[in-house]
C-alpha positions in Angstrom: -120.1 -92.7 -32.8 -119.7 -91.4 -36.4 -121.5 -93.3 -39.3 -120.6 -92.5 -42.9 -122.4 -94.1 -45.9 -120.8 -93.6 -49.3 -122.9 -94.5 -52.4 -120.8 -95.3 -55.5 -121.9 -95.8 -59.1 -119.1 -97.6 -60.9 -118.6 -97.6 -64.7 -119.5 -101.2 -65.6 -116.5 -101.5 -67.9 -114.2 -100.7 -65.1 -116.0 -102.8 -62.3 -113.3 -105.6 -62.0 -110.6 -103.0 -61.7 -112.5 -100.9 -59.2 -113.2 -104.0 -56.9 -109.4 -104.6 -56.9 -108.7 -101.0 -56.1 -111.3 -100.7 -53.3 -110.0 -103.8 -51.5 -107.0 -102.0 -50.2 -109.0 -99.4 -48.6 -111.6 -101.7 -47.0 -108.9 -104.0 -45.5 -106.7 -101.2 -44.2 -109.6 -99.0 -43.0 -111.1 -102.0 -41.0 -107.7 -102.4 -39.1 -107.7 -98.8 -37.8 -107.9 -98.5 -34.0 -110.8 -96.1 -34.1 -112.8 -98.3 -36.5 -115.9 -100.1 -35.3 -117.0 -101.4 -38.7 -116.0 -100.9 -42.2 -117.9 -102.7 -45.0 -118.2 -102.5 -48.9 -121.3 -103.8 -50.3 -122.7 -104.3 -53.9 -126.3 -103.3 -54.1 -128.8 -106.0 -54.8 -130.3 -106.1 -58.3 -127.8 -103.4 -59.5 -125.0 -103.9 -62.1 -122.4 -101.7 -60.6 -123.7 -99.8 -57.6 -121.8 -100.1 -54.3 -122.1 -98.8 -50.8 -119.3 -98.3 -48.2 -120.7 -98.2 -44.6 -118.4 -97.0 -42.0 -118.6 -96.9 -38.2 -116.1 -94.8 -36.3 -115.6 -94.4 -32.5 -115.6 -90.5 -32.7 -114.7 -87.6 -34.8 -111.0 -87.9 -34.1 -111.0 -91.4 -35.5 -112.5 -90.1 -38.8 -109.9 -87.4 -38.8 -107.1 -90.0 -38.3 -108.6 -92.2 -41.1 -108.8 -89.2 -43.5 -105.1 -88.7 -43.1 -104.1 -92.3 -43.8 -102.3 -93.2 -47.0 -104.8 -95.7 -48.2 -107.6 -93.1 -47.8 -105.7 -90.5 -49.7 -105.1 -93.0 -52.4 -108.8 -93.7 -52.5 -109.6 -89.9 -52.8 -106.9 -89.5 -55.5 -108.2 -92.3 -57.8 -111.8 -93.3 -56.9 -113.3 -90.9 -59.5 -111.3 -92.9 -62.2 -113.8 -95.7 -61.8 -117.1 -93.8 -61.3 -119.8 -92.5 -63.5 -121.1 -90.0 -60.9 -119.6 -88.3 -57.8 -120.0 -90.3 -54.7 -123.0 -89.5 -52.5 -122.0 -89.1 -49.0 -124.1 -89.3 -45.8 -122.6 -88.4 -42.5 -124.4 -89.2 -39.2 -123.5 -88.8 -35.6 -125.1 -91.3 -33.2 
């Protein structure tokens, strides 16, 4: 299993737009055949910090996800909403 955690610090002025933007990624990613779990969470006691936690069946499922239109759209536009580059942790279990 592959686990990916992505920490995102969103510009508070763009928070509502970010939440609408990220919804497409979360909904579509959770429907992918190799996905075991896909969550988007707001950190407690933080104004605009979020975490994406993804669980994938295997590396092939991650590769398929990375090629999807919804993920490519995320990559192309996520930095429009952030104040820092995303922090990504990848693990194999």
